[in-house]
Each structure stands twice: as structure tokens, then as C-alpha cells.
Gaussian input, Z-matrix of N, CA and C with variables (Angstrom, degrees):
# hf/3-21g

backbone

0 1
 N
 C     1     B1
 C     2     B2     1     A1
 N     3     B3     2     A2     1     D1
 C     4     B4     3     A3     2     D2
 C     5     B5     4     A4     3     D3
 N     6     B6     5     A5     4     D4
 C     7     B7     6     A6     5     D5
 C     8     B8     7     A7     6     D6
 N     9     B9     8     A8     7     D7
 C    10    B10     9     A9     8     D8
 C    11    B11    10    A10     9     D9
 N    12    B12    11    A11    10    D10
 C    13    B13    12    A12    11    D11
 C    14    B14    13    A13    12    D12
 N    15    B15    14    A14    13    D13
 C    16    B16    15    A15    14    D14
 C    17    B17    16    A16    15    D15
 N    18    B18    17    A17    16    D16
 C    19    B19    18    A18    17    D17
 C    20    B20    19    A19    18    D18
 N    21    B21    20    A20    19    D19
 C    22    B22    21    A21    20    D20
 C    23    B23    22    A22    21    D21
 N    24    B24    23    A23    22    D22
 C    25    B25    24    A24    23    D23
 C    26    B26    25    A25    24    D24
 N    27    B27    26    A26    25    D25
 C    28    B28    27    A27    26    D26
 C    29    B29    28    A28    27    D27
 N    30    B30    29    A29    28    D28
 C    31    B31    30    A30    29    D29
 C    32    B32    31    A31    30    D30
 N    33    B33    32    A32    31    D31
 C    34    B34    33    A33    32    D32
 C    35    B35    34    A34    33    D33
 N    36    B36    35    A35    34    D34
 C    37    B37    36    A36    35    D35
 C    38    B38    37    A37    36    D36
 N    39    B39    38    A38    37    D37
 C    40    B40    39    A39    38    D38
 C    41    B41    40    A40    39    D39
 N    42    B42    41    A41    40    D40
 C    43    B43    42    A42    41    D41
 C    44    B44    43    A43    42    D42
 N    45    B45    44    A44    43    D43
 C    46    B46    45    A45    44    D44
 C    47    B47    46    A46    45    D45
 N    48    B48    47    A47    46    D46
 C    49    B49    48    A48    47    D47
 C    50    B50    49    A49    48    D48
 N    51    B51    50    A50    49    D49
 C    52    B52    51    A51    50    D50
 C    53    B53    52    A52    51    D51
 N    54    B54    53    A53    52    D52
 C    55    B55    54    A54    53    D53
 C    56    B56    55    A55    54    D54
 N    57    B57    56    A56    55    D55
 C    58    B58    57    A57    56    D56
 C    59    B59    58    A58    57    D57
 N    60    B60    59    A59    58    D58
 C    61    B61    60    A60    59    D59
 C    62    B62    61    A61    60    D60
 N    63    B63    62    A62    61    D61
 C    64    B64    63    A63    62    D62
 C    65    B65    64    A64    63    D63
 N    66    B66    65    A65    64    D64
 C    67    B67    66    A66    65    D65
 C    68    B68    67    A67    66    D66
 N    69    B69    68    A68    67    D67
 C    70    B70    69    A69    68    D68
 C    71    B71    70    A70    69    D69
 N    72    B72    71    A71    70    D70
 C    73    B73    72    A72    71    D71
 C    74    B74    73    A73    72    D72
 N    75    B75    74    A74    73    D73
 C    76    B76    75    A75    74    D74
 C    77    B77    76    A76    75    D75
 N    78    B78    77    A77    76    D76
 C    79    B79    78    A78    77    D77
 C    80    B80    79    A79    78    D78
 N    81    B81    80    A80    79    D79
 C    82    B82    81    A81    80    D80
 C    83    B83    82    A82    81    D81
 N    84    B84    83    A83    82    D82
 C    85    B85    84    A84    83    D83
 C    86    B86    85    A85    84    D84
 N    87    B87    86    A86    85    D85
 C    88    B88    87    A87    86    D86
 C    89    B89    88    A88    87    D87
 N    90    B90    89    A89    88    D88
 C    91    B91    90    A90    89    D89
 C    92    B92    91    A91    90    D90
 N    93    B93    92    A92    91    D91
 C    94    B94    93    A93    92    D92
 C    95    B95    94    A94    93    D93
 N    96    B96    95    A95    94    D94
 C    97    B97    96    A96    95    D95
 C    98    B98    97    A97    96    D96
 N    99    B99    98    A98    97    D97
 C   100   B100    99    A99    98    D98
 C   101   B101   100   A100    99    D99
 N   102   B102   101   A101   100   D100
 C   103   B103   102   A102   101   D101
 C   104   B104   103   A103   102   D102
 N   105   B105   104   A104   103   D103
 C   106   B106   105   A105   104   D104
 C   107   B107   106   A106   105   D105
 N   108   B108   107   A107   106   D106
 C   109   B109   108   A108   107   D107
 C   110   B110   109   A109   108   D108
 N   111   B111   110   A110   109   D109
 C   112   B112   111   A111   110   D110
 C   113   B113   112   A112   111   D111
 N   114   B114   113   A113   112   D112
 C   115   B115   114   A114   113   D113
 C   116   B116   115   A115   114   D114
 N   117   B117   116   A116   115   D115
 C   118   B118   117   A117   116   D116
 C   119   B119   118   A118   117   D117
 N   120   B120   119   A119   118   D118
 C   121   B121   120   A120   119   D119
 C   122   B122   121   A121   120   D120
 N   123   B123   122   A122   121   D121
 C   124   B124   123   A123   122   D122
 C   125   B125   124   A124   123   D123
 N   126   B126   125   A125   124   D124
 C   127   B127   126   A126   125   D125
 C   128   B128   127   A127   126   D126
 N   129   B129   128   A128   127   D127
 C   130   B130   129   A129   128   D128
 C   131   B131   130   A130   129   D129
 N   132   B132   131   A131   130   D130
 C   133   B133   132   A132   131   D131
 C   134   B134   133   A133   132   D132
 N   135   B135   134   A134   133   D133
 C   136   B136   135   A135   134   D134
 C   137   B137   136   A136   135   D135
 N   138   B138   137   A137   136   D136
 C   139   B139   138   A138   137   D137
 C   140   B140   139   A139   138   D138
 N   141   B141   140   A140   139   D139
 C   142   B142   141   A141   140   D140
 C   143   B143   142   A142   141   D141
 N   144   B144   143   A143   142   D142
 C   145   B145   144   A144   143   D143
 C   146   B146   145   A145   144   D144
 N   147   B147   146   A146   145   D145
 C   148   B148   147   A147   146   D146
 C   149   B149   148   A148   147   D147
 N   150   B150   149   A149   148   D148
 C   151   B151   150   A150   149   D149
 C   152   B152   151   A151   150   D150
 N   153   B153   152   A152   151   D151
 C   154   B154   153   A153   152   D152
 C   155   B155   154   A154   153   D153
 N   156   B156   155   A155   154   D154
 C   157   B157   156   A156   155   D155
 C   158   B158   157   A157   156   D156
 N   159   B159   158   A158   157   D157
 C   160   B160   159   A159   158   D158
 C   161   B161   160   A160   159   D159
 N   162   B162   161   A161   160   D160
 C   163   B163   162   A162   161   D161
 C   164   B164   163   A163   162   D162
 N   165   B165   164   A164   163   D163
 C   166   B166   165   A165   164   D164
 C   167   B167   166   A166   165   D165
 N   168   B168   167   A167   166   D166
 C   169   B169   168   A168   167   D167
 C   170   B170   169   A169   168   D168
 N   171   B171   170   A170   169   D169
 C   172   B172   171   A171   170   D170
 C   173   B173   172   A172   171   D171
 N   174   B174   173   A173   172   D172
 C   175   B175   174   A174   173   D173
 C   176   B176   175   A175   174   D174
 N   177   B177   176   A176   175   D175
 C   178   B178   177   A177   176   D176
 C   179   B179   178   A178   177   D177
 N   180   B180   179   A179   178   D178
 C   181   B181   180   A180   179   D179
 C   182   B182   181   A181   180   D180
 N   183   B183   182   A182   181   D181
 C   184   B184   183   A183   182   D182
 C   185   B185   184   A184   183   D183
 N   186   B186   185   A185   184   D184
 C   187   B187   186   A186   185   D185
 C   188   B188   187   A187   186   D186
 N   189   B189   188   A188   187   D187
 C   190   B190   189   A189   188   D188
 C   191   B191   190   A190   189   D189
 N   192   B192   191   A191   190   D190
 C   193   B193   192   A192   191   D191
 C   194   B194   193   A193   192   D192
 N   195   B195   194   A194   193   D193
 C   196   B196   195   A195   194   D194
 C   197   B197   196   A196   195   D195
 N   198   B198   197   A197   196   D196
 C   199   B199   198   A198   197   D197
 C   200   B200   199   A199   198   D198
 N   201   B201   200   A200   199   D199
 C   202   B202   201   A201   200   D200
 C   203   B203   202   A202   201   D201
 N   204   B204   203   A203   202   D202
 C   205   B205   204   A204   203   D203
 C   206   B206   205   A205   204   D204
 N   207   B207   206   A206   205   D205
 C   208   B208   207   A207   206   D206
 C   209   B209   208   A208   207   D207
 N   210   B210   209   A209   208   D208
 C   211   B211   210   A210   209   D209
 C   212   B212   211   A211   210   D210
 N   213   B213   212   A212   211   D211
 C   214   B214   213   A213   212   D212
 C   215   B215   214   A214   213   D213
 N   216   B216   215   A215   214   D214
 C   217   B217   216   A216   215   D215
 C   218   B218   217   A217   216   D216
 N   219   B219   218   A218   217   D217
 C   220   B220   219   A219   218   D218
 C   221   B221   220   A220   219   D219
 N   222   B222   221   A221   220   D220
 C   223   B223   222   A222   221   D221
 C   224   B224   223   A223   222   D222
 N   225   B225   224   A224   223   D223
 C   226   B226   225   A225   224   D224
 C   227   B227   226   A226   225   D225
 N   228   B228   227   A227   226   D226
 C   229   B229   228   A228   227   D227
 C   230   B230   229   A229   228   D228
 N   231   B231   230   A230   229   D229
 C   232   B232   231   A231   230   D230
 C   233   B233   232   A232   231   D231
 N   234   B234   233   A233   232   D232
 C   235   B235   234   A234   233   D233
 C   236   B236   235   A235   234   D234
 N   237   B237   236   A236   235   D235
 C   238   B238   237   A237   236   D236
 C   239   B239   238   A238   237   D237
 N   240   B240   239   A239   238   D238
 C   241   B241   240   A240   239   D239
 C   242   B242   241   A241   240   D240

   B1=1.4582
   B2=1.5250
   B3=1.2998
   B4=1.4619
   B5=1.5162
   B6=1.3062
   B7=1.4641
   B8=1.5215
   B9=1.3209
   B10=1.4564
   B11=1.5170
   B12=1.2943
   B13=1.4630
   B14=1.5279
   B15=1.3107
   B16=1.4617
   B17=1.5242
   B18=1.3317
   B19=1.4671
   B20=1.5288
   B21=1.3291
   B22=1.4641
   B23=1.5261
   B24=1.3134
   B25=1.4633
   B26=1.5249
   B27=1.3229
   B28=1.4603
   B29=1.5203
   B30=1.3204
   B31=1.4605
   B32=1.5311
   B33=1.3069
   B34=1.4681
   B35=1.5198
   B36=1.3232
   B37=1.4622
   B38=1.5215
   B39=1.3132
   B40=1.4657
   B41=1.5225
   B42=1.3308
   B43=1.4604
   B44=1.5127
   B45=1.3116
   B46=1.4617
   B47=1.5158
   B48=1.3248
   B49=1.4595
   B50=1.5155
   B51=1.3073
   B52=1.4693
   B53=1.5297
   B54=1.3121
   B55=1.4619
   B56=1.5186
   B57=1.3158
   B58=1.4588
   B59=1.5315
   B60=1.3148
   B61=1.4676
   B62=1.5226
   B63=1.3228
   B64=1.4608
   B65=1.5303
   B66=1.3232
   B67=1.4635
   B68=1.5241
   B69=1.3319
   B70=1.4634
   B71=1.5243
   B72=1.3161
   B73=1.4673
   B74=1.5262
   B75=1.3162
   B76=1.4729
   B77=1.5312
   B78=1.3391
   B79=1.4682
   B80=1.5277
   B81=1.3168
   B82=1.4631
   B83=1.5111
   B84=1.3090
   B85=1.4647
   B86=1.5278
   B87=1.3233
   B88=1.4663
   B89=1.5272
   B90=1.3440
   B91=1.4613
   B92=1.5301
   B93=1.3244
   B94=1.4586
   B95=1.5223
   B96=1.3247
   B97=1.4628
   B98=1.5117
   B99=1.2915
   B100=1.4552
   B101=1.5143
   B102=1.3194
   B103=1.4632
   B104=1.5202
   B105=1.3254
   B106=1.4725
   B107=1.5256
   B108=1.3128
   B109=1.4599
   B110=1.5220
   B111=1.3285
   B112=1.4609
   B113=1.5135
   B114=1.3266
   B115=1.4681
   B116=1.5295
   B117=1.3271
   B118=1.4636
   B119=1.5308
   B120=1.3293
   B121=1.4607
   B122=1.5236
   B123=1.3320
   B124=1.4619
   B125=1.5210
   B126=1.3236
   B127=1.4606
   B128=1.5306
   B129=1.3210
   B130=1.4648
   B131=1.5199
   B132=1.3220
   B133=1.4634
   B134=1.5335
   B135=1.3282
   B136=1.4658
   B137=1.5258
   B138=1.3216
   B139=1.4543
   B140=1.5200
   B141=1.3190
   B142=1.4692
   B143=1.5286
   B144=1.3110
   B145=1.4618
   B146=1.5223
   B147=1.3115
   B148=1.4551
   B149=1.5258
   B150=1.3289
   B151=1.4627
   B152=1.5182
   B153=1.3075
   B154=1.4598
   B155=1.5229
   B156=1.3199
   B157=1.4610
   B158=1.5243
   B159=1.3288
   B160=1.4549
   B161=1.5267
   B162=1.3097
   B163=1.4555
   B164=1.5176
   B165=1.2765
   B166=1.4596
   B167=1.5170
   B168=1.3224
   B169=1.4488
   B170=1.5188
   B171=1.3256
   B172=1.4553
   B173=1.5141
   B174=1.2929
   B175=1.4651
   B176=1.5217
   B177=1.3000
   B178=1.4587
   B179=1.5011
   B180=1.3394
   B181=1.4460
   B182=1.5060
   B183=1.3123
   B184=1.4497
   B185=1.5065
   B186=1.3236
   B187=1.4504
   B188=1.5154
   B189=1.3102
   B190=1.4609
   B191=1.5197
   B192=1.3200
   B193=1.4585
   B194=1.5192
   B195=1.3010
   B196=1.4579
   B197=1.5163
   B198=1.3050
   B199=1.4519
   B200=1.5192
   B201=1.3167
   B202=1.4456
   B203=1.5144
   B204=1.3229
   B205=1.4540
   B206=1.5172
   B207=1.3212
   B208=1.4529
   B209=1.5083
   B210=1.3223
   B211=1.4550
   B212=1.5117
   B213=1.3045
   B214=1.4646
   B215=1.5158
   B216=1.3138
   B217=1.4609
   B218=1.5115
   B219=1.3075
   B220=1.4598
   B221=1.5171
   B222=1.3088
   B223=1.4565
   B224=1.5161
   B225=1.2897
   B226=1.4635
   B227=1.5058
   B228=1.3204
   B229=1.4534
   B230=1.5233
   B231=1.3155
   B232=1.4654
   B233=1.5192
   B234=1.3049
   B235=1.4606
   B236=1.5158
   B237=1.2852
   B238=1.4567
   B239=1.5100
   B240=1.3168
   B241=1.4543
   B242=1.4621
   A1=109.59
   A2=114.47
   A3=119.89
   A4=109.78
   A5=115.07
   A6=120.76
   A7=110.30
   A8=115.12
   A9=121.73
   A10=109.15
   A11=115.23
   A12=119.92
   A13=106.85
   A14=116.20
   A15=121.39
   A16=110.46
   A17=116.61
   A18=120.39
   A19=111.25
   A20=117.71
   A21=120.90
   A22=110.34
   A23=116.45
   A24=120.24
   A25=111.82
   A26=116.22
   A27=120.80
   A28=110.58
   A29=117.23
   A30=121.62
   A31=111.37
   A32=117.84
   A33=121.47
   A34=109.74
   A35=116.99
   A36=121.06
   A37=112.27
   A38=117.25
   A39=121.48
   A40=112.62
   A41=117.33
   A42=120.95
   A43=113.89
   A44=117.38
   A45=121.88
   A46=112.81
   A47=116.24
   A48=121.01
   A49=108.08
   A50=115.89
   A51=120.99
   A52=110.30
   A53=114.71
   A54=120.52
   A55=107.29
   A56=115.92
   A57=121.72
   A58=109.35
   A59=115.98
   A60=120.45
   A61=109.61
   A62=117.07
   A63=121.31
   A64=111.01
   A65=116.12
   A66=120.55
   A67=110.69
   A68=116.94
   A69=120.77
   A70=111.29
   A71=117.16
   A72=121.08
   A73=110.74
   A74=116.49
   A75=120.59
   A76=111.61
   A77=116.08
   A78=119.52
   A79=110.87
   A80=116.56
   A81=120.71
   A82=112.47
   A83=115.75
   A84=120.30
   A85=110.65
   A86=116.15
   A87=120.73
   A88=111.95
   A89=116.68
   A90=120.77
   A91=113.52
   A92=117.54
   A93=121.03
   A94=113.52
   A95=116.94
   A96=120.53
   A97=113.58
   A98=118.60
   A99=121.61
   A100=110.40
   A101=115.10
   A102=120.48
   A103=113.86
   A104=117.31
   A105=120.09
   A106=112.42
   A107=117.09
   A108=120.72
   A109=110.19
   A110=116.99
   A111=122.10
   A112=111.52
   A113=116.93
   A114=119.68
   A115=110.82
   A116=117.11
   A117=120.53
   A118=111.11
   A119=117.39
   A120=120.25
   A121=110.68
   A122=116.78
   A123=120.22
   A124=110.94
   A125=116.19
   A126=120.24
   A127=110.78
   A128=117.72
   A129=121.48
   A130=110.61
   A131=117.17
   A132=121.65
   A133=110.70
   A134=116.65
   A135=120.82
   A136=111.17
   A137=116.80
   A138=121.41
   A139=110.97
   A140=116.51
   A141=121.25
   A142=110.76
   A143=116.72
   A144=120.17
   A145=111.05
   A146=116.81
   A147=120.47
   A148=110.69
   A149=117.26
   A150=120.37
   A151=112.20
   A152=117.45
   A153=120.07
   A154=110.30
   A155=116.97
   A156=119.72
   A157=112.91
   A158=117.85
   A159=118.19
   A160=110.31
   A161=115.15
   A162=121.08
   A163=107.16
   A164=115.39
   A165=119.94
   A166=107.69
   A167=115.72
   A168=120.49
   A169=109.60
   A170=115.81
   A171=120.99
   A172=110.76
   A173=115.80
   A174=120.35
   A175=108.98
   A176=116.61
   A177=120.39
   A178=113.42
   A179=117.22
   A180=123.47
   A181=117.38
   A182=119.27
   A183=120.38
   A184=114.18
   A185=117.13
   A186=120.27
   A187=109.85
   A188=116.11
   A189=120.04
   A190=109.28
   A191=116.04
   A192=119.90
   A193=111.81
   A194=117.50
   A195=120.11
   A196=110.66
   A197=115.50
   A198=120.80
   A199=108.52
   A200=115.63
   A201=120.50
   A202=116.16
   A203=119.59
   A204=119.23
   A205=112.65
   A206=116.43
   A207=119.80
   A208=115.73
   A209=119.50
   A210=120.69
   A211=112.48
   A212=116.74
   A213=121.20
   A214=114.30
   A215=114.41
   A216=121.44
   A217=109.30
   A218=115.82
   A219=119.94
   A220=109.92
   A221=115.97
   A222=121.87
   A223=108.67
   A224=115.93
   A225=121.39
   A226=108.21
   A227=115.94
   A228=122.91
   A229=106.88
   A230=117.42
   A231=120.65
   A232=110.83
   A233=114.82
   A234=122.91
   A235=107.84
   A236=116.73
   A237=118.75
   A238=108.54
   A239=115.59
   A240=120.09
   A241=106.92
   D1=142.02
   D2=179.17
   D3=-78.63
   D4=147.08
   D5=179.66
   D6=-80.81
   D7=158.62
   D8=176.79
   D9=-93.93
   D10=142.18
   D11=171.22
   D12=-82.13
   D13=129.78
   D14=179.81
   D15=-54.96
   D16=-40.37
   D17=-178.38
   D18=-64.36
   D19=-34.90
   D20=179.08
   D21=-64.31
   D22=-47.09
   D23=-179.95
   D24=-65.59
   D25=-38.54
   D26=178.44
   D27=-63.22
   D28=-45.18
   D29=-179.76
   D30=-64.32
   D31=-38.23
   D32=176.98
   D33=-65.86
   D34=-46.25
   D35=-178.24
   D36=-62.80
   D37=-32.37
   D38=179.81
   D39=-86.05
   D40=-0.93
   D41=178.98
   D42=77.84
   D43=17.10
   D44=-179.21
   D45=-94.72
   D46=-10.35
   D47=-177.14
   D48=-143.18
   D49=141.72
   D50=179.38
   D51=-87.24
   D52=160.11
   D53=174.35
   D54=-81.79
   D55=114.07
   D56=179.45
   D57=-87.17
   D58=173.02
   D59=177.54
   D60=-59.90
   D61=-43.41
   D62=179.16
   D63=-59.30
   D64=-46.68
   D65=179.98
   D66=-65.98
   D67=-40.17
   D68=178.52
   D69=-61.37
   D70=-40.55
   D71=177.31
   D72=-62.93
   D73=-43.04
   D74=-179.83
   D75=-66.80
   D76=-44.93
   D77=179.31
   D78=-64.81
   D79=-41.77
   D80=178.47
   D81=-60.81
   D82=-41.56
   D83=178.47
   D84=-67.59
   D85=-43.66
   D86=-177.44
   D87=-65.27
   D88=-46.64
   D89=-176.26
   D90=-93.24
   D91=-6.82
   D92=179.54
   D93=70.81
   D94=30.64
   D95=-176.69
   D96=-105.67
   D97=-18.52
   D98=-173.52
   D99=91.15
   D100=152.75
   D101=-175.56
   D102=-71.81
   D103=-30.34
   D104=-177.32
   D105=-63.75
   D106=-32.77
   D107=177.21
   D108=-56.80
   D109=-48.50
   D110=-177.26
   D111=-70.84
   D112=-38.55
   D113=177.67
   D114=-66.80
   D115=-37.04
   D116=176.83
   D117=-66.17
   D118=-38.40
   D119=175.79
   D120=-61.59
   D121=-43.11
   D122=179.15
   D123=-63.94
   D124=-41.67
   D125=-179.98
   D126=-65.10
   D127=-40.72
   D128=177.24
   D129=-63.91
   D130=-39.74
   D131=178.32
   D132=-65.20
   D133=-44.22
   D134=178.63
   D135=-61.68
   D136=-41.87
   D137=178.44
   D138=-64.82
   D139=-40.47
   D140=177.43
   D141=-61.57
   D142=-44.72
   D143=178.08
   D144=-60.38
   D145=-39.14
   D146=178.55
   D147=-62.51
   D148=-48.94
   D149=-177.57
   D150=-67.40
   D151=-33.67
   D152=178.37
   D153=-71.02
   D154=-39.11
   D155=-175.68
   D156=-75.59
   D157=-37.16
   D158=-178.08
   D159=-154.78
   D160=108.60
   D161=174.25
   D162=-142.37
   D163=118.88
   D164=176.13
   D165=-107.34
   D166=120.27
   D167=-178.80
   D168=-89.09
   D169=131.26
   D170=178.60
   D171=-78.53
   D172=170.60
   D173=178.36
   D174=-71.78
   D175=140.69
   D176=175.67
   D177=83.56
   D178=-100.73
   D179=-168.54
   D180=-65.74
   D181=-8.97
   D182=177.80
   D183=77.66
   D184=17.15
   D185=178.39
   D186=-86.05
   D187=157.08
   D188=179.18
   D189=-64.62
   D190=130.32
   D191=-177.86
   D192=-98.46
   D193=-8.70
   D194=-178.61
   D195=90.57
   D196=159.64
   D197=-178.12
   D198=-90.17
   D199=131.92
   D200=173.14
   D201=77.33
   D202=13.33
   D203=178.94
   D204=-98.96
   D205=5.05
   D206=174.51
   D207=85.18
   D208=-1.75
   D209=-176.53
   D210=-102.93
   D211=128.14
   D212=172.32
   D213=72.19
   D214=169.08
   D215=178.87
   D216=-103.81
   D217=144.35
   D218=179.17
   D219=-72.28
   D220=139.82
   D221=178.98
   D222=-145.03
   D223=159.97
   D224=176.52
   D225=-95.78
   D226=129.11
   D227=179.77
   D228=-105.32
   D229=121.72
   D230=-176.76
   D231=-118.31
   D232=137.81
   D233=176.22
   D234=-133.29
   D235=151.65
   D236=173.57
   D237=-95.01
   D238=142.43
   D239=179.04
   D240=-88.00

């Protein structure tokens, strides 16, 4: 198994670097979880960042109305990971 660079793990933990396929394979091997677990965590984190940065709620149903289409007020949607 390949070793981890301390700087790589530090950058991931601080949110400055994403978990790549290579990193997911290494983490999966090290922790015995499989690479998909780590890739799914990264995807969930990316989705969370998207919703926190820009989510416009439409009138009524709470669905995204899109930016600049005149529907609903923009709000921040927060979830805990």
C-alpha cells in the first residue's frame, strides 16, 4: 500500500483539497472501507457547498427556482453532514 503524504491529509481535512480517486483508493485500502465510501463523502460535501453557496427557494413547494428568473427569495439552505 502506498503511504499518505501528511500535507495531502491536512489539506483535505481543512477543506482545501478534494478527495480524488487516487486518495479514495488509498483511504479505502487503509481503513478497509472501499473507495466508494470516500468518493460519496466528497460528493456529499460538494453538494452541501453548492446548496450553502446558492439556493433560491421558489414560492410554495420550496423547490429551487433558479437564479434570476424572478421567482422566490434567495435563502441559504443548511444541512449537517
